N, C-alpha and C positions, 0 to 999 in steps of 0.2 A: 504493500499500500503506500501511496505518496500523499503528502499533504503539506500546506504552507500555513504560517503562523503569524499574528500580530503579536510580537513578543511582548510589549508592555502590559497589554491587557491580559494575556494567558498568565504571566509571571504574578499578577496581582492576584487574579483568581486562584491559581495554584496555591499561593499562600493561605489563602482562606480556606482551602481545602486541606492542606495539611494541619491547620488548628482544628478542623473539625474531626478528621481522622484521629488526631491525637487524643481527642477527648473520647471517642466513641469506640476505637478499635482496641478493646481491652482484653480480648482472649484470643488464644489460637483456635483454629479449627481446621487443622491438618487432616487432609482427605486422601485416602488411598484405598479404593474398594474396586474389586476385580469382579466381574460377572460373567460366566461361562455359559454359552448358549448350546445346550446339549441336543443329542436325538436329532441332528440335521441330516443323518443318512438312513434311508430304509433299504436294508440290504437286499429285500425281495424285489425291489424295483430302482436298482442304484443306476441311474442314469442323469445326464445334465438336462434340465429343463430350463429354459430361459425364456423370458418375454420383455419386450421392449415397448414403452410409452413415452408420448411427449405431448406437450400442451404449450401452445404459444401464450407468452405473457404479454397481453396487448398494452401499448404505450397509452396512458391515462391521458385522453384528450380533453376531458372536461373534469379539473381537478382544483381544489382549492389550493394545493401546495406546489411550489415550484419542483420542476424535475431537473436536478442538478445531475451533471455528468461526473462520474467517481473516478479517482484514480491519481489525477493530477492537480488540477487548479480549484482554487476556492471561488464557490458561487458561480461557475459557469454553467449556463443552462443549456439543454439539449436543444439543437436547432434544426434537426431533421433526422430521418431514420434511414438507415441503410439496411438494418434487417434487424427484426425484433427479437427480444430475449425470450429464451424458453425454459421450461423445466422438462427435463430429461430422465427416465426412470429405468432402470433393468431390475428384472426380478431373477433370482438365480435359486435353485434348488437341485439337489442330487437324488430325488426319489423320496426325501423326507421333509423336514420343515425347511423354509425358505427366508431369504433376505432380501432386502431392497436397498439398491444404491440409488440415489437422486441426485441429480447434477443440477444446479441453477446457475444460468448465465448471469452472473453478476459479480461484483467486485469482492464481496464477502458477506456472511451472515453469523450474527451472533448466536450463541446456544438458545437464546430465547426463541427464535424463530424455529429452529431445528425443533424444539420442543413442542412448539404450536403445531407443525406439521406433524409429528409422531402423536400427538393428541387427537388430531383429526382423523388419523388412520387408525386410531386404537381399535375401534371395533372391527374394520375391515381385517386389520392383522389378526385378531383373534379367529375370526371365520377362516382366514386364507392359511392359517398356521405360519405367519410371518414373525419371526423371534426377534430380528434386528432391522431397523430403519436408519439408514446412514444418509445423511444431507451434506452436500459440499458444494462450493462456489468455483465455477471455472476461471474466476479472477479476471474476467473482462474489464478492461480501464475504459470501456465505451458504453458503459451500462448506467442505468439509474442509481444514485446513491442509495445503498441499501444499508450501509454503516452509519450514516449522518455525518460523516467527517468533512464533507466537501460543499457543505452549505455556507451561509454567511458565518463568520466568526461568532462563537458562542450560541449559535442557532442550530438545533436538531436539522440536517439536511436530507432526511429520509421522507419520501412521499408516502403519505398514509394509505392512499387508494393502491399504490403500487405494492406496498409491503403485504396487504391483503390478499392481492391478486397472485403474488409469488405463492403464497401459502395455499391458496385454492388451485393453482396450476400444478403444484407437486402433488397434491392429493389426485387431480385427474390423471396426470402421468403415471402414477403408481397403480391406479385402477387399471389403466390401459395396459400397463405392463404385466399385472396379473392376469388380465383377460387374455393377452396375447402370447402367452407362454407356450412353447413347443418343446420337445424332446430333440436332442441332437448331439453334437460333438463340441468340445471346448478344446481350442489349440491357444499355443503360445508362440509368438514369433517376435523378432525386434529388428531394426533397421537404423543403420549408421546414418544420424542426420548431418554427418561431416562438419561443414564450417557454417552451420546455419544459426549457431548460439553465440551469445556475448555474455561473459561474466565480467560484470561492472565493478567487482571488489576481489582484490586478491586475497588467498592464494587461488589460482587458478583450477580450482576442483568442481567437476560437474560430471553428470551422466549425459553425454551427447546422443544416446539411443533413443529412438521411439520405441514404446513397448506396446505390443498388441495381444489383447487376449480376443480371439475371434470365435464365434458361435456359429455353426453350420447346422441348420434345422435337418433332420431326417427327412422332411417332405420335400428337399430340394428348393424350398423357397428361400428369399433374402434373409440374410443372417445379422448379425450384431457384432460390431467392433467396439471394443474398450480401449482406449488409448490413454497412456499415462506418458507424459513428456515434461521435461524441466524448462518450462518457459512460462514466464508472465505472458498473458494474453494482451498485448498492446502493442502490435505492429502498426496501428494507427496513429500511434505516438501522442505527445501531450497537446498538441494544438487543436486536436479533433474534438468537435462537439456533436458529432453524428452518432446516433444509438446503434450499436452493433456488437454481435457475438465476437467479433474480431476473428482472427484465423481459425480457431476450432470452428466456429460456423461455417467458414468456406471449406474446411476440409470435411465436414459432415455433409455439406450439399454436393461436393465433389463425389464422395463415397456413394451417396444416395443416387445420383445421376448416373454414375459409371457402372456399379455394380448392384444397385438396389440395397445394399447394406446401410442399415442405422448405425449411428456412431455415438458414444459417449465419452467425453474428453475429461481427463484427470490432470489438474496441474501438479506436477510431482514435487522435488525439492528445488524450489524457485528462489529460496532467500540468496541475498548476497550479492548481487541482484541479477538473476538469470532472466534473460529475454532473447527474443529472435533477433538477428541481425537486421540492420537498416541497409536495405538492398536499393534504395531510392537513387542515389547518384550512381551506383555501379550499373544498374539496369536502365537508367535514364527515365525514370518515373517522373510524371509532373505531379502526381499527388500521392499521399499515403494511402488511400484506397487502392491505387494500383499495387502499394507495397504489401498492403494485407492480402490481396487477392494472390499475388505471387507467393508469398509466404505460405498460404494455406495450399496453393498447387504444389509447391515444392516438397512440403512435408508429405501430403496425400500420396505423391508419386513415389517416395521412398517406400512407402508401406505396400502401395500397389505393386511394386516390383519384387516383392518376396516371393520366390517361387513356392508352390503349395507344398512341395515336398520337404521343404525346411521348416515348415510349422510343426510343432511338437504337440501330440495329442495329450491332453491332461485328463489324467485318472479321475473318475467322478467321485470325489471325496471332499467334505467340506467341514471346516470347523470355524467357530466364531466366538470372540470373547472382546470385552471391553473393560477399560480401567477408567473410573471417575477419580480425578486427583485435584488438588490445589496446587496453585503458584504463587509465591509471595509476590504482592503488587508492589512494586518499586516505582513504576512510572507515575509521577505526579500528574502529567498531562492526560494520561489515561483516566486518572481518578478525577481530574477536573471534569472531563468530558461524561464521566459518569454522573457526577453530582448535578450537571447540567440537564442530565436525562437523554444525552446523546448516544452515549453507549450503554446497551443494557445487557452486558456479559453478567452472568452470576457471580457475585462476591460475598465473601463472609469475613467476619473480624478475624485478624491474625496479627498479634502484636509485633512479631519479628519481621516486619518489612517496612519498606520505606512510607508507606501510606497508611498503615494500621490494617490492611487488608489484604487478602488473597483472591485471586480468581480461581472459581472452580470450572473445570473443564474435561475432557475425555479423549481417550486414544483407543481405536479399535483395530483389531487384526482378524481378517478372514482368511483363511487357508483354503486355496482351491488346487486340489491336488499337491503337487509340490511347490507350489507358488504361495508366497505370503504377501497379501496385500494389505499395507498398514495405512491407516486412515488417522492423519495427523491434524491436530486443530489450528495450524498456522502455516506460516511459510519459513519452513526449515531450511537453514543453510546446508548444502551438500556436503560439506567437511563433516557435520554431525551424523550424516547417513553413511558415507563412504569412506570417512578418514581423510587424512591430509590437514596440515595445520602449519601456522609460521612457527619456525624455532624460537629460542628465546631471544634471538639477537634482532627479530623483526616484529614479534608479536607484541602489541601494545600493552597488554595485561598477562605478562609470562607468569605472574603469581597465581593466576587461576586456571585450573586444570580443565581441559575438555572431557566431558565424559566419554566413555567407550563408545565408539561409533555403533550405530544401530546394526549393520551388516555382522559386526563382530558379536554383538549380543545375541543376534539371531543364531550365527553359527553355534554357539555355546549351547543353546538349547535344541539343536538339530533342525532348524529352521532355514531354509535357503531360499534363493530365487526372490530377494526382496522388490516388490513393486509399492511405490509410494503414492498416495493420493493426500495432497496436501489442502488446508482450507476446509478440513473435514470436520462437521458436527460442532464447529464452532470457529471464530477467526479471533486470535489473540495476537496477531501480529507476527513481526519477525523473530524466529528462534536463532539467537546470534552464539557465535562460539565464544566461551568465556574467555580465552586466552588472548582475544583480539576484541574485546569489549571496552569501549571508549566513550566517556561522557564528557560533556562540558563541566568545567568546574563552576562556572558562574551562573549556567541556566541548565542543570542536567535534565534531559528527557525534552526539553523545549529548544534548544540550540544544538544543531548539529556541528560536528567539529572535525577539523583535520588532525591526522596524526603525524608521527615524525618522518612518515613515507610520502607524505602528502595525499594521503588517501583519505576518502570522506567517510565519516561514520554516521550517515543518516540513518541507517537500519536500527541502531540503538534507540533513536527517538520514537521509533514505531514499535518498540519491544516491551514485554511485560516487566522483563528486568534480567540481571546478571543470571538468576538461578534456573531460568526456563529451560535451558538445554538439559540440565540435570534432571530436573522433573520429568522431562519427556523420555528421557533415557531409563528412568527409574519405572515410569508408567509402561513402557515398552516391555522391560524385562519382567515386570509384574504380570502383563497379559500373556506373554510367552510361558512364563513359568506355569501358569495356570492351564493354559492350552495343552503344555506337554504332559501335564498329569491327569 
């Protein structure tokens, strides 16, 4: 996520929040609770069954609230529509209980709206045998502000009508996914996206592969592609004011037109900050719309070029678990936005944090055969997933140790083939490497700062705090430990 500030106003209000939380934050509420969803397999009828559903989230033409575009600039209203946002759902089971994965084309959703969607679906899930509903954001930076951070300063930028529309759209997409389920084969494949990515913050650590789970129905009809890729959906760049799903929408349209397949796009480890390259000058584009369409075409072509014989068939076994956990909230800017009713993430009193509060969030793991899909509630730095870090000579905070990378934790418990879905079931911002965590001394969490290498530490201003990475690793380990038992 990106945002701008009016520093004096924020600093004054933040001081008020610090005073308030010093009084009210009087007790710790440490949370770490893991729930395992059992009986997901019916051995008598063990086969993959997948359904796809989608609902357009219509732009609110008649609304009392502004429609601010999210991701870059403060109080920029949407001026037109390239393509409308959607809610996309996939149902998965392998002969037993099922799960739902719902992607919303938006910049991010707090767990409040995830819980609203789960509540709306509760009766249907009981009827359908759905044990786990997971909702994530594709992180398009060309959608309506769904976090409230891009309106006028100190004013909630969310559009109330659209927030209700997306909850209703998620319900409709889920209903269609369940109704459209079919038996078939699930495969895994990957494609090198070559030089399509840009890592804007050292060290240069990221996964350049497009990961694809592809469902092929037994009846020969069109299938479903679930794509995980390490990139912010912002190929339209910062001056754009047109509504769009960005390049994931372009990819989905290409797959639909050329293969009949439907697509669900998941942003992976995009923190730090991973985005697609700007091809405008190289390709001679006159507009960033052309850059967006080229990016979608380029990435879709990498996947379309995968030979069918290279796709790995996934055994129909499935397990799922989630861990609800707390993170010390040190970011006074986040607390300020919560105090004003802009951010609505779940918070509890917690005396050992900079604000007197902790955020309550969740992490989920779904195993599909030998593949481990991990749903993380924010924008995690790739180094925290795959390893790689600055040594003590280059790190800005060498006294802070990075947690064990997620791939190594997974290997310790016998889980491999890690796939990431970020911004899932909550949006807590950037999950930053502790040994390169740097804050302004004069206005921490409000003013971004450059380090001794000349590198900007913007991401820390949009993080919950220094301890977030360790809490994510702890929750991941707790989830895998429960699943392995």
